[in-house]
Backbone as CSV, one residue per row, in Angstrom:
resi,resn,N_x,N_y,N_z,CA_x,CA_y,CA_z,C_x,C_y,C_z
1,MET,7.450,32.252,-173.984,6.677,31.082,-173.613,7.484,30.156,-172.700
2,LYS,8.792,30.017,-173.006,9.648,29.173,-172.201,9.752,29.699,-170.767
3,ARG,9.814,31.034,-170.638,9.895,31.639,-169.314,8.640,31.350,-168.508
4,LEU,7.495,31.418,-169.148,6.224,31.149,-168.478,6.176,29.714,-167.965
5,ILE,6.642,28.784,-168.739,6.666,27.376,-168.339,7.617,27.171,-167.161
6,LEU,8.733,27.886,-167.139,9.688,27.768,-166.043,9.103,28.290,-164.729
7,TRP,8.294,29.321,-164.779,7.711,29.924,-163.575,6.423,29.244,-163.129
8,ALA,5.815,28.427,-163.930,4.530,27.787,-163.609,4.599,26.928,-162.336
9,PRO,5.610,26.064,-162.138,5.645,25.278,-160.899,5.727,26.159,-159.649
10,LEU,6.505,27.225,-159.708,6.604,28.121,-158.557,5.265,28.807,-158.295
11,ALA,4.583,29.244,-159.343,3.280,29.896,-159.185,2.264,28.923,-158.593
12,LEU,2.268,27.667,-159.044,1.353,26.669,-158.491,1.667,26.381,-157.029
13,PHE,2.933,26.316,-156.699,3.325,26.091,-155.312,2.862,27.251,-154.420
14,ILE,3.061,28.476,-154.854,2.634,29.650,-154.084,1.117,29.649,-153.927
15,LEU,0.401,29.290,-154.958,-1.066,29.207,-154.879,-1.485,28.142,-153.864
16,PHE,-0.843,26.988,-153.896,-1.150,25.917,-152.949,-0.892,26.373,-151.511
17,VAL,0.242,27.002,-151.252,0.580,27.483,-149.916,-0.438,28.528,-149.457
18,ALA,-0.848,29.415,-150.329,-1.813,30.457,-149.966,-3.162,29.845,-149.581
19,VAL,-3.630,28.881,-150.342,-4.913,28.231,-150.034,-4.804,27.473,-148.711
20,PHE,-3.737,26.739,-148.518,-3.526,25.985,-147.284,-3.443,26.924,-146.080
21,ALA,-2.684,27.997,-146.195,-2.518,28.953,-145.096,-3.832,29.641,-144.753
22,SER,-4.636,29.968,-145.755,-5.917,30.633,-145.460,-6.835,29.724,-144.662
23,GLY,-6.783,28.424,-144.904,-7.578,27.478,-144.121,-7.086,27.360,-142.695
24,LEU,-5.795,27.487,-142.479,-5.232,27.436,-141.129,-5.512,28.715,-140.355
25,ILE,-5.455,29.837,-141.041,-5.633,31.127,-140.375,-7.085,31.339,-139.957
26,SER,-8.014,31.012,-140.824,-9.429,31.235,-140.491,-10.260,29.997,-140.854
27,PRO,-10.192,28.958,-140.010,-10.993,27.766,-140.293,-12.479,28.092,-140.191
28,SER,-13.289,27.317,-140.871,-14.719,27.602,-140.919,-15.398,27.397,-139.575
29,SER,-14.947,26.432,-138.774,-15.570,26.182,-137.477,-14.593,25.447,-136.580
30,HIS,-14.682,25.756,-135.293,-13.840,25.085,-134.315,-14.587,23.951,-133.632
31,ASP,-15.896,23.964,-133.701,-16.713,22.998,-132.979,-17.155,21.860,-133.883
32,ILE,-17.134,20.674,-133.309,-17.672,19.509,-134.000,-18.871,19.062,-133.184
33,ARG,-20.054,19.376,-133.667,-21.290,19.061,-132.955,-21.611,17.577,-133.058
34,SER,-22.141,17.056,-131.955,-22.532,15.653,-131.920,-23.768,15.429,-132.776
35,GLN,-23.778,14.342,-133.490,-24.958,13.943,-134.265,-25.971,13.233,-133.383
36,MET,-25.648,13.086,-132.102,-26.517,12.370,-131.158,-27.513,13.291,-130.450
37,ILE,-27.426,14.587,-130.671,-28.375,15.495,-130.021,-29.774,15.163,-130.524
38,GLY,-30.685,14.965,-129.559,-32.055,14.571,-129.887,-32.242,13.071,-129.957
39,LYS,-31.178,12.330,-129.707,-31.232,10.863,-129.753,-30.904,10.287,-128.380
40,PRO,-31.296,9.035,-128.144,-30.972,8.406,-126.849,-29.468,8.194,-126.696
41,LEU,-29.039,8.220,-125.446,-27.651,7.869,-125.155,-27.362,6.473,-125.684
42,PRO,-26.147,6.223,-126.145,-25.805,4.854,-126.520,-25.796,3.969,-125.271
43,ALA,-26.028,2.697,-125.453,-25.997,1.762,-124.323,-24.563,1.630,-123.828
44,PHE,-24.389,1.758,-122.504,-23.070,1.554,-121.913,-23.221,1.181,-120.448
45,ASP,-22.210,0.528,-119.943,-22.124,0.136,-118.537,-20.646,0.216,-118.171
46,LEU,-20.236,1.353,-117.622,-18.832,1.609,-117.344,-18.499,1.315,-115.883
47,PRO,-17.319,0.737,-115.633,-16.896,0.524,-114.246,-16.567,1.864,-113.593
48,SER,-16.394,1.834,-112.293,-16.077,3.040,-111.543,-14.775,3.668,-112.038
49,GLY,-14.808,4.986,-112.157,-13.617,5.708,-112.603,-12.815,6.298,-111.470
50,ALA,-13.346,6.187,-110.227,-12.638,6.735,-109.075,-13.099,6.011,-107.819
51,PRO,-12.190,5.794,-106.884,-12.579,5.155,-105.624,-13.682,5.961,-104.932
52,GLY,-14.657,5.238,-104.379,-15.746,5.886,-103.669,-16.889,6.356,-104.553
53,HIS,-16.779,6.154,-105.849,-17.836,6.531,-106.785,-18.349,5.278,-107.493
54,PRO,-19.649,5.186,-107.672,-20.141,4.064,-108.477,-19.790,4.279,-109.942
55,GLY,-19.798,3.197,-110.698,-19.636,3.290,-112.141,-20.864,3.963,-112.730
56,LEU,-20.962,3.981,-114.039,-22.060,4.688,-114.690,-22.656,3.835,-115.793
57,LYS,-23.989,3.706,-115.748,-24.740,2.987,-116.784,-25.635,3.973,-117.509
58,GLN,-25.872,3.681,-118.753,-26.791,4.510,-119.548,-28.159,4.546,-118.889
59,SER,-28.615,3.442,-118.325,-29.939,3.392,-117.706,-30.048,4.307,-116.483
60,ALA,-28.934,4.621,-115.826,-28.956,5.507,-114.658,-29.243,6.954,-115.054
61,LEU,-29.139,7.257,-116.335,-29.401,8.611,-116.814,-30.805,8.742,-117.410
62,ALA,-31.613,7.713,-117.256,-32.997,7.736,-117.755,-33.941,7.448,-116.600
63,THR,-33.823,8.256,-115.543,-34.593,8.009,-114.322,-35.684,9.046,-114.080
64,GLY,-35.973,9.869,-115.063,-37.044,10.842,-114.924,-36.597,12.263,-114.669
65,GLU,-35.349,12.473,-114.263,-34.872,13.844,-114.046,-33.695,14.124,-114.973
66,PRO,-33.590,15.377,-115.434,-32.455,15.706,-116.304,-31.140,15.719,-115.531
67,HIS,-30.075,15.448,-116.242,-28.723,15.384,-115.672,-27.768,16.157,-116.572
68,LEU,-26.622,16.472,-115.997,-25.471,16.859,-116.801,-24.554,15.656,-116.845
69,LEU,-24.023,15.376,-118.009,-23.036,14.315,-118.172,-21.759,14.989,-118.655
70,ASN,-20.765,15.052,-117.768,-19.518,15.741,-118.037,-18.460,14.727,-118.458
71,ILE,-17.846,14.962,-119.594,-16.756,14.112,-120.069,-15.462,14.861,-119.775
72,PHE,-14.591,14.233,-118.975,-13.388,14.918,-118.516,-12.235,13.931,-118.393
73,ALA,-11.071,14.473,-118.024,-9.881,13.659,-117.761,-9.010,14.376,-116.750
74,SER,-8.314,13.615,-115.941,-7.456,14.224,-114.914,-6.290,14.977,-115.528
75,TRP,-5.900,14.624,-116.730,-4.764,15.254,-117.396,-5.169,16.491,-118.209
76,CYS,-6.441,16.840,-118.168,-6.998,17.929,-118.981,-7.005,19.232,-118.181
77,ILE,-6.232,20.209,-118.605,-6.141,21.488,-117.895,-7.471,22.255,-117.928
78,PRO,-8.168,22.359,-119.065,-9.465,23.042,-119.046,-10.498,22.338,-118.153
79,CYS,-10.340,21.028,-117.949,-11.246,20.303,-117.045,-11.085,20.816,-115.620
80,ALA,-9.855,21.093,-115.218,-9.612,21.652,-113.885,-10.157,23.072,-113.798
81,ALA,-10.026,23.827,-114.871,-10.480,25.218,-114.871,-11.998,25.335,-114.779
82,GLU,-12.727,24.323,-115.252,-14.189,24.402,-115.197,-14.754,23.871,-113.876
83,ALA,-13.919,23.377,-112.996,-14.379,22.787,-111.732,-15.254,23.732,-110.898
84,PRO,-14.907,25.014,-110.760,-15.786,25.896,-109.967,-17.190,26.035,-110.569
85,GLN,-17.270,26.033,-111.879,-18.580,26.155,-112.527,-19.401,24.866,-112.343
86,LEU,-18.747,23.719,-112.378,-19.458,22.465,-112.120,-19.963,22.428,-110.680
87,LYS,-19.160,22.918,-109.752,-19.600,22.982,-108.354,-20.802,23.907,-108.228
88,GLN,-20.759,25.028,-108.923,-21.876,25.974,-108.890,-23.151,25.318,-109.425
89,LEU,-23.035,24.557,-110.498,-24.191,23.853,-111.049,-24.704,22.797,-110.074
90,ALA,-23.802,22.050,-109.458,-24.213,21.031,-108.484,-24.875,21.686,-107.272
91,ASP,-24.331,22.808,-106.815,-24.918,23.530,-105.688,-26.311,24.057,-106.019
92,ALA,-26.571,24.287,-107.314,-27.888,24.748,-107.751,-28.875,23.584,-107.870
93,GLY,-28.424,22.376,-107.535,-29.311,21.218,-107.545,-29.295,20.395,-108.818
94,VAL,-28.349,20.672,-109.707,-28.255,19.909,-110.956,-27.467,18.631,-110.701
95,PRO,-28.067,17.457,-110.957,-27.305,16.212,-110.815,-26.239,16.125,-111.922
96,ILE,-25.024,15.814,-111.529,-23.920,15.729,-112.490,-23.256,14.367,-112.361
97,ASP,-23.182,13.669,-113.472,-22.436,12.422,-113.564,-21.302,12.651,-114.548
98,ALA,-20.341,11.740,-114.560,-19.166,11.975,-115.393,-18.655,10.693,-116.034
99,ILE,-17.912,10.906,-117.105,-17.159,9.839,-117.758,-15.711,10.311,-117.824
100,ALA,-14.818,9.551,-117.192,-13.388,9.849,-117.219,-12.770,9.144,-118.420
101,ILE,-12.086,9.894,-119.239,-11.545,9.405,-120.509,-10.058,9.073,-120.377
102,ARG,-9.694,7.868,-120.834,-8.282,7.450,-120.888,-7.534,7.836,-119.612
103,ASP,-8.063,7.353,-118.485,-7.542,7.762,-117.189,-7.429,6.576,-116.255
104,ARG,-6.674,6.769,-115.179,-6.547,5.754,-114.133,-7.312,6.223,-112.904
105,PRO,-7.966,5.308,-112.189,-8.743,5.711,-111.010,-7.946,6.534,-109.993
106,GLU,-6.695,6.188,-109.753,-5.902,6.941,-108.779,-5.629,8.371,-109.251
107,ASP,-5.477,8.563,-110.567,-5.288,9.913,-111.097,-6.571,10.725,-111.007
108,VAL,-7.701,10.072,-111.266,-8.997,10.750,-111.141,-9.233,11.149,-109.686
109,ALA,-8.915,10.258,-108.742,-9.084,10.567,-107.318,-8.236,11.776,-106.921
110,SER,-7.026,11.834,-107.399,-6.151,12.970,-107.112,-6.718,14.264,-107.710
111,PHE,-7.205,14.182,-108.924,-7.836,15.333,-109.590,-9.016,15.843,-108.766
112,LEU,-9.876,14.925,-108.314,-11.071,15.308,-107.551,-10.701,15.929,-106.203
113,SER,-9.675,15.394,-105.545,-9.285,15.962,-104.253,-8.678,17.353,-104.425
114,ARG,-8.051,17.588,-105.549,-7.433,18.897,-105.782,-8.424,19.944,-106.283
115,TRP,-9.322,19.554,-107.215,-10.178,20.532,-107.886,-11.641,20.489,-107.449
116,GLY,-12.033,19.508,-106.662,-13.424,19.406,-106.216,-14.133,18.257,-106.899
117,ASP,-15.217,17.827,-106.261,-15.932,16.637,-106.728,-17.443,16.890,-106.758
118,PRO,-17.965,17.360,-107.888,-19.406,17.591,-107.997,-20.179,16.368,-108.496
119,TYR,-19.496,15.243,-108.698,-20.078,14.104,-109.402,-20.764,13.102,-108.477
120,ARG,-21.890,12.572,-108.954,-22.584,11.500,-108.239,-21.981,10.150,-108.620
121,ALA,-21.714,9.967,-109.893,-21.130,8.712,-110.399,-20.099,9.068,-111.458
122,ILE,-19.064,8.227,-111.564,-18.023,8.435,-112.570,-17.737,7.102,-113.236
123,GLY,-17.944,7.056,-114.536,-17.608,5.863,-115.305,-16.236,6.008,-115.924
124,SER,-15.544,4.900,-116.055,-14.206,4.900,-116.639,-14.279,4.400,-118.082
125,ASP,-13.919,5.264,-119.016,-13.935,4.941,-120.450,-12.492,4.968,-120.950
126,VAL,-11.748,3.894,-120.644,-10.311,3.890,-120.918,-9.970,3.906,-122.403
127,ASP,-10.861,3.426,-123.239,-10.563,3.421,-124.674,-11.418,4.409,-125.466
128,SER,-12.129,5.296,-124.771,-12.955,6.358,-125.380,-14.096,5.825,-126.241
129,ARG,-14.460,4.582,-126.052,-15.526,3.988,-126.864,-16.866,4.702,-126.661
130,VAL,-17.230,4.939,-125.403,-18.499,5.620,-125.112,-18.417,7.080,-125.549
131,GLN,-17.293,7.712,-125.300,-17.106,9.094,-125.729,-17.364,9.230,-127.229
132,MET,-16.784,8.357,-128.016,-16.960,8.410,-129.466,-18.402,8.088,-129.872
133,ALA,-19.019,7.131,-129.191,-20.403,6.771,-129.508,-21.348,7.938,-129.230
134,MET,-20.983,8.795,-128.284,-21.813,9.964,-127.976,-21.564,11.121,-128.938
135,GLY,-20.554,11.011,-129.753,-20.242,12.091,-130.681,-19.410,13.185,-130.049
136,SER,-18.721,12.860,-128.969,-17.861,13.830,-128.301,-16.524,13.886,-129.020
137,SER,-16.025,15.088,-129.198,-14.774,15.242,-129.938,-13.577,15.553,-129.055
138,GLY,-13.777,15.667,-127.758,-12.653,15.970,-126.886,-13.101,16.176,-125.455
139,VAL,-12.184,16.665,-124.643,-12.491,16.970,-123.249,-12.106,18.420,-122.980
140,PRO,-12.823,19.090,-122.131,-14.087,18.669,-121.546,-15.256,18.921,-122.495
141,GLU,-16.275,18.143,-122.307,-17.563,18.344,-122.970,-18.644,17.983,-121.977
142,THR,-19.750,18.675,-122.060,-20.847,18.439,-121.142,-22.135,18.309,-121.936
143,PHE,-22.898,17.283,-121.606,-24.172,17.033,-122.273,-25.304,17.183,-121.272
144,VAL,-26.416,17.775,-121.713,-27.649,17.771,-120.936,-28.449,16.577,-121.437
145,VAL,-28.792,15.701,-120.492,-29.547,14.487,-120.812,-30.883,14.591,-120.090
146,ASP,-31.984,14.452,-120.840,-33.290,14.567,-120.190,-33.612,13.315,-119.387
147,GLY,-34.760,13.297,-118.717,-35.136,12.203,-117.833,-35.400,10.884,-118.534
148,LYS,-35.508,10.919,-119.860,-35.717,9.691,-120.635,-34.413,9.174,-121.243
149,GLY,-33.315,9.854,-120.954,-32.019,9.426,-121.483,-31.730,9.953,-122.879
150,ILE,-32.414,11.026,-123.288,-32.198,11.640,-124.598,-31.232,12.812,-124.435
151,ILE,-30.236,12.899,-125.301,-29.287,14.009,-125.278,-30.001,15.243,-125.835
152,ARG,-30.086,16.295,-125.029,-30.807,17.510,-125.423,-29.902,18.682,-125.762
153,HIS,-28.701,18.688,-125.221,-27.821,19.844,-125.423,-26.373,19.391,-125.268
154,GLN,-25.484,20.037,-125.990,-24.057,19.746,-125.898,-23.311,21.058,-125.673
155,HIS,-22.467,21.074,-124.663,-21.581,22.213,-124.433,-20.167,21.733,-124.728
156,ILE,-19.568,22.298,-125.750,-18.221,21.898,-126.156,-17.203,22.779,-125.457
157,GLY,-16.229,22.135,-124.844,-15.145,22.864,-124.199,-15.445,23.187,-122.751
158,GLN,-14.561,23.958,-122.188,-14.610,24.341,-120.781,-15.866,25.166,-120.496
159,ILE,-16.515,24.880,-119.386,-17.652,25.684,-118.934,-17.079,26.936,-118.262
160,MET,-17.403,28.071,-118.829,-16.960,29.353,-118.291,-18.050,29.894,-117.363
161,PRO,-17.736,30.827,-116.469,-18.763,31.380,-115.579,-19.986,31.907,-116.327
162,GLU,-19.773,32.517,-117.479,-20.899,33.059,-118.245,-21.762,31.975,-118.904
163,ASP,-21.286,30.723,-118.919,-22.055,29.614,-119.500,-23.032,28.992,-118.504
164,VAL,-22.858,29.251,-117.219,-23.676,28.605,-116.187,-25.167,28.891,-116.364
165,PRO,-25.589,30.145,-116.577,-27.027,30.379,-116.754,-27.626,29.617,-117.945
166,ALA,-26.905,29.544,-119.045,-27.412,28.824,-120.217,-27.527,27.326,-119.938
167,LEU,-26.578,26.771,-119.208,-26.658,25.353,-118.863,-27.813,25.087,-117.892
168,LEU,-28.009,25.985,-116.929,-29.160,25.843,-116.031,-30.462,25.902,-116.812
169,ALA,-30.535,26.815,-117.772,-31.737,26.913,-118.611,-31.927,25.654,-119.453
170,ALA,-30.845,25.083,-119.962,-30.949,23.864,-120.768,-31.431,22.693,-119.924
171,VAL,-30.986,22.629,-118.659,-31.446,21.579,-117.765,-32.929,21.768,-117.466
172,ARG,-33.350,23.012,-117.195,-34.775,23.281,-116.949,-35.614,22.929,-118.166
173,ALA,-35.129,23.249,-119.345,-35.863,22.953,-120.579,-35.959,21.449,-120.841
174,ALA,-35.035,20.679,-120.278,-35.037,19.219,-120.485,-36.018,18.521,-119.568
175,ARG,-36.681,19.236,-118.680,-37.643,18.623,-117.748,-38.904,18.228,-118.456
């Protein structure tokens, strides 16, 4: 009995490590979906996030046509990697606006000159207040917003070439 008591703390520790490790190895989900899907965009009025671009207001996304709202940052490597797909969407006639997160206008301008500029307007969200209000968990994220300003779809992470048709379909469905 004494031996069993001596080994109990080690057995409990090993059990704790095993449970913790199993959660790290195979987490239940990588995505955190926004609770705002199907709801209106939160009210916001952001200043310009880059020279030569107007700022972004929530009311500008409720003008009767669906939009993509891309949340990005100049320091985000996957944001640069999705640039060709955003250009492809813009070339297909999809209006794209953006919110730059925790960024400086000069850094955003440099990012746009290097990776391309598919955006009509860019709002600057230096403290991520609007990002959090939208239920966004990181960058990049892209939302389909219908013509009434209702969030209809959320794409979490980098837009890959194979995601373009689904995003085009989501924009068409938001009409």
